[in-house]
N, C-alpha and C positions, 0 to 999 in steps of 0.2 A: 530418211532424212531429206529435206528439201534441197533442190539445186538453187532455187531462187526464192527469196523472201521479199514480200511487198508489204510495207508497213503503213502506207497511207493510200487514199483512194486513187483508183486507176480505172481507165476505161475497160469495160468487159471484153470488147473485141480484141484489144491488145493483149489482155491477159490470156484469152483463148489461144492466140497465136503462140504465146510462150508455153502454155499447157500442152500444146500439141507435141512439143519436143522435150519438155523439162518437167520435173516435179516442182510445182509452185505452191507455196503457202502464201495466200492472200488474206491478210487480217489487219484491217485498218485500226483495230484497237491496240495493236502492238506499239503504236507511237506513244501510248500512255502506259504501257506495261513493259518497262525496260527489262525487268528480270525475265519475263517470258521470252522476250526477243533474244536475250543473251543465251537462254537455254536452247533456242532453235539454231543459233548461228554456227556452232562449231563445224558442221559439215557443209554449210551453204557455200556456194561459189559466187553468188551474186546477191546484192541487196539493192532494192529499189525504194526510194524515199521521196518525200516532198521536202518542205522546209522545217518541219518540227522535229523530225527524228534526228537526234544528235549522234552523228557517226564519228565518234571519238572516244577516247578513254576505254572504259570497260567494254563498251559495245564493239568497238573496232578490234580490241584485243581478243574478244570471243570469236571473231570471224577468222579463224586460223587459215581457212582455205579460200577466203574471198579473193577473187580476181578482178571484180568490177563492181562499182557502185553507180547505179543509175539515179539521176536526180530529175524528178518530174517538175522541172522548172529551170531557172537559170542561176539563182544566187547559190553560192557555195559556202556561206559562212556557218552553216550547221554541219559541215564536213571538214574533218582535219585533212586537208588536201596534202599537206607536207608529209604527214604520217602515211597516208595512202601511197604517195609517190615513193617513199622510202621502202615500202613493202612490195612495190610493183603492182599495186592495185590501180586499175584505170578508173578515173572518175568521168562520167558522161553526163553533162548537162543537156537539156533540151533547147539548145541555142536557137532562137528565132521562132520557135513554135508557138509562143504566146505573145509575141510582140504586138500583134494587131489588137488583142484583147486589152492589153495594158494601155495602148495608145487611145483606144476608144474610152476607156475608163477615165483617163486624164482629161480628155476633151469634155466628157460628160460633167466631170467635177468642176471644170472651169466655167462652163455654161451655167450650172446650177448655182455656184457661189457668186458669180458676177451678177446674176439676175436676182438672187436673194429672196425669191418669193415662195420657196418651197418648205418653209418651216411653219406655215400658217394654217395647216389643215384643220386643227382643232378649233382655232379662232373662227375661221370661216364657217365651219360646220355648226358652231354655236350661235351664228348670226352676226358676227363682227364683219366689218368690211374695210380692212386697213390698206386701201389702195395707195394712198400717198406714201405711207411708211414703207411699202413694199415696192416702190418704184426703183427697179434695179438698173443695171448697165448692160449694154450690148458688148458681145465679144468683138465684133467687127470694129476695127480702129484701135483696139487696145493692144497692149504689148504682153506677150507670153515669154517668160524667161525660163530656159531649160538649163538646169544645173547638171552637167554631163550631157554629152552629145553622141552617144552610141546609137545602136540600131533602133531601140524603142523610142528614144528622143527624136530621132529622124522621122520615124513614122508619125509621131505626134506633131512634129513641125509641119509635115505635109498636110495634115488635116487642119491644123490651126491656120495655115496660110489660105487654105480653101475657104475658111470662114471670114477672111479679111483681116486676120490678126497680123501684127508685126511680130516677128519671132527673133529673139536674141538668145545666145547660149554662152555658157562658160564651161570649158573643158581644159584642165591644165595639161592634158596629154596630147592636145591638138594645137598645132601652130595656127596663128590667125589666118594664114594663107592656105590652110588645108582645103582641098577642093570640095569637101563635103559641105562646108558653109555656103559656098556659092551655089552648089548643086541644089540645096534646099532653100535658098533665099534667106539664109539666117546670118545675122550680124554677130560676130564674136565679141564678147565683152569680158572684162574682169568680173569676179564675183561681186565685188562691192558695187560696181556700176550696174550690173544686172539687178541686184536687189533693190537698188535705189530707183530704177526706171521701170520696172515691170509691174503691170497690173495683176498678173497671175504668175506664180513661180511653181514649177514642177520639178521634182527631184528625180534624177536618173543616174545615181551613183551606187557603187557597191559599198558594203560596210568594211572599212579599213581603219587603221589607226588615224589616218588623216581626215576621214569623213565622219568619224564618230563625234556626235555633238556639233556637226558643222552648222546646223541651223539652231543656234542658241540665242541667248539674250541679245548679244551684240548684233548678230545677223538679223534678227527680227526687228531690232530698233532701226536698222537701215532701210527696211521695207516701207513702202507707202502705207499710210494708216488705213486705207481702204483696199489694200492689196489682199489677194487670197493665195493660199499655199496648198499644194497637192503633194502628198508623199505616198507613192506606191512603190518605193524602192526598198529601203530597209529602215526599220523603226528607230534604231539608235542614231540615225543621222539627225533626227530632230530631238531637241530637248523638250520632252512633253510638258513638264511643269512650266517652263518658260513660255511655251506656246499657249498653254491654258491661261497664264497670267496676261499675255498680250491680248488674247481674245476677250477675256473678262473685262479688261480695262479699256477696251475699244481702241487699242493701238494696232489692230489688224482687222481686216474686213471679214475674214472667214478662213476655214481650213477643212480639208478632207484628208483623213488618214486611213490608209489600208493596212499599215504595218506599224508595229509597236515594239518597245523595248522588251516586253514580255508578252508572249503569245501562248494561250489566250490571256487577256487581261485578267488580273486577279480580282477585280471588283473594287469599288471605291476608287481611291486615287485621284490624281489631278484632273482627269479628263471627264469626270462626272459633272453633268449640269452646266457645261461650258457653252456659251451662246455661239451661234453661227459655226458650229462644228459638226461635221458628218464623219461617222466612224463606220468602217466596214471590216469584216474579218479576213484580211489577207486574201481577197477574192479578185483583185484587179486582173490578174492573168488567167483566171479560171472562168471560162464559159463552156457551154456544151461543146462548141466547135473546137476551142483550144484544148480542152481535155482530151478529145480524140486525137488531135495532132501531137500533143506532148506525149501521150501514152504510146502512140505508134512509133514515134521517134526513139523513145527510150527502149521499148521492146525490141526494136530492130538493132539498136546499138548494143544492148546487153547480149542478145543472141549472137551477134557478130563477134563480140569479144570472147564469149564462151567457146564458140567454135574455133576461133583463132588459137586459143590456149589449149583446147582439147579437140582437135579435128575429128 
């Protein structure tokens, strides 16, 4: 029986480091085969997942000998953290290991959406020449609003400032005189003020009761008609139907979503055929380089926890 089960993709060098000391089952198909995962779990001491494996309910109950759950990423909404804590199971996120990847994704999205020229490939290839219609905007001199001002948002702010953008941020857990704002040259604002003044808005908040549906019809109505929205945080922070309506009606300039209420998308639904919308499959934090970093961090954390529990 395995010591460690890995249910989603992980860097091979990190897996090899674990295999040198432990019996490892690495099967990325387990994320979609819950019954098979439950069958493997009873003797396992560690479980390593990304964001799709739901570590709760029957899955968590099956892991009678689990001592650690490694999360190949930072969000923990797919893990019942309270239930793990009650059972003495350590939960290890890969804090900081993919910050750079997400920050670069956000900046890329801002540049693409403000410029607005990247949806015309088929037209241009067919002989059209819509130069006037595709005259976009420069990032320099525009305002980027960051909803949440943690580590990834701060990395994003640094890069936006280098492009000549003004950066503002809203974070209910930071006082306006928190030194991080001054350190990164960022102006703290209320959420309403940020939405009303930003040319681009990027979300950097966890999914909680207070952030679920945070960007809904009312919030979207407060934004500039030509503003753009980036969500690489958690899908349920944005009301997808309301966003689709705003884009279709021309009440918003564009949006880029990397996360969704349901992942993968079921097909059909409100996001199909929406103008000025870019969709990616929860890939903002995943690059070749960040996968190596994240995997190495979690492999080391899991091994350390296993050794601490059973020297």
